[in-house]
VEXMAR-378340 format. One record per residue (C-alpha): residue number from 1; residue in one letter; x, y, z. Coordinates in pm, 1 decimal. Layout:
N
<NUM a <X Y Z>>
...
This chain:
81
<1 m <8141.8 8362.2 14847.8>>
<2 g <8034.9 8032.0 14996.7>>
<3 d <8192.7 7718.0 14845.2>>
<4 r <8534.3 7819.4 14725.2>>
<5 r <8795.6 7531.8 14743.8>>
<6 t <9095.6 7587.6 14962.8>>
<7 l <9435.3 7406.7 14942.0>>
<8 v <9751.8 7420.2 15168.7>>
<9 g <10092.9 7388.2 15010.6>>
<10 d <10460.9 7500.9 15007.3>>
<11 v <10597.0 7788.0 14791.6>>
<12 v <10856.6 7658.0 14552.9>>
<13 s <10912.7 7963.0 14328.8>>
<14 n <10849.8 8341.5 14365.6>>
<15 k <11053.3 8461.0 14067.1>>
<16 m <10746.4 8613.3 13892.2>>
<17 e <10593.1 8939.5 13988.1>>
<18 k <10279.7 8895.8 14204.8>>
<19 t <10269.8 8530.3 14135.1>>
<20 v <10398.5 8231.8 14330.2>>
<21 v <10420.2 7856.1 14236.2>>
<22 v <10292.1 7641.8 14512.1>>
<23 v <10319.1 7256.7 14527.3>>
<24 v <10033.2 7082.8 14695.4>>
<25 r <10101.3 6727.3 14830.2>>
<26 t <9830.9 6474.2 14889.7>>
<27 r <9807.4 6102.3 14984.5>>
<28 r <9582.4 5891.1 14786.1>>
<29 q <9495.8 5523.4 14811.9>>
<30 h <9574.1 5310.7 14505.5>>
<31 p <9241.4 5167.5 14374.3>>
<32 r <9361.2 4807.4 14337.9>>
<33 y <9656.4 4766.7 14581.3>>
<34 k <9521.9 4982.2 14847.6>>
<35 k <9869.9 5132.3 14928.1>>
<36 y <9884.9 5499.8 14996.2>>
<37 m <10094.6 5696.2 14761.8>>
<38 e <10208.9 6051.8 14764.6>>
<39 h <10083.4 6279.1 14487.7>>
<40 s <10187.9 6636.7 14419.0>>
<41 k <10058.5 6912.0 14186.8>>
<42 k <10180.4 7265.9 14118.8>>
<43 f <9949.5 7568.6 14116.7>>
<44 k <10019.4 7925.3 14020.2>>
<45 a <9871.1 8161.2 14277.9>>
<46 h <9829.2 8541.0 14297.0>>
<47 d <10028.5 8711.9 14560.9>>
<48 e <9923.1 9081.0 14550.6>>
<49 a <10188.0 9206.6 14801.8>>
<50 n <10488.9 8990.3 14688.2>>
<51 t <10530.8 8876.4 15046.2>>
<52 c <10579.1 8506.9 14997.7>>
<53 k <10916.8 8348.7 15001.5>>
<54 v <11034.5 8007.7 14883.0>>
<55 g <10967.2 7753.3 15165.5>>
<56 d <10661.4 7935.3 15317.3>>
<57 r <10350.9 7718.1 15383.9>>
<58 v <10045.2 7910.2 15253.4>>
<59 k <9668.6 7852.1 15224.9>>
<60 l <9530.0 7904.8 14868.2>>
<61 i <9170.2 8005.6 14786.1>>
<62 e <8994.8 7943.7 14448.2>>
<63 t <8918.4 8257.3 14246.1>>
<64 r <8813.3 8365.9 13903.0>>
<65 p <9068.7 8323.0 13619.7>>
<66 l <9338.3 8587.7 13663.3>>
<67 s <9545.6 8485.7 13363.9>>
<68 k <9601.9 8170.8 13138.1>>
<69 e <9713.5 7967.9 13428.6>>
<70 k <9631.5 8148.0 13748.9>>
<71 r <9309.8 8044.3 13932.6>>
<72 w <9416.3 8060.3 14295.5>>
<73 r <9498.6 8347.4 14535.4>>
<74 v <9712.9 8333.8 14849.6>>
<75 a <9478.7 8360.7 15129.4>>
<76 e <9722.5 8365.2 15415.5>>
<77 t <10071.9 8246.0 15506.7>>
<78 l <10061.8 7978.9 15776.3>>
<79 t <10432.7 7939.2 15850.1>>
<80 k <10736.0 8145.4 15721.2>>
<81 a <11042.5 7981.2 15580.8>>
């Protein structure tokens, strides 16, 4: 398994079956002005047991493509909403 990427984010939608939408927020430094800016991106992740609720903080792990847009799996729930 080795070098699979992991991300930590918040669940913003669980309306699909076995899929959650997770927003991952990162801070990046602007290349010219050196100011730190907040950047966010949404990922669709596979939730086999349908246990995640909106507001949960989850850890995602990279996996093979499961559908057109799903390339991540929910590895664990860090905090409940």
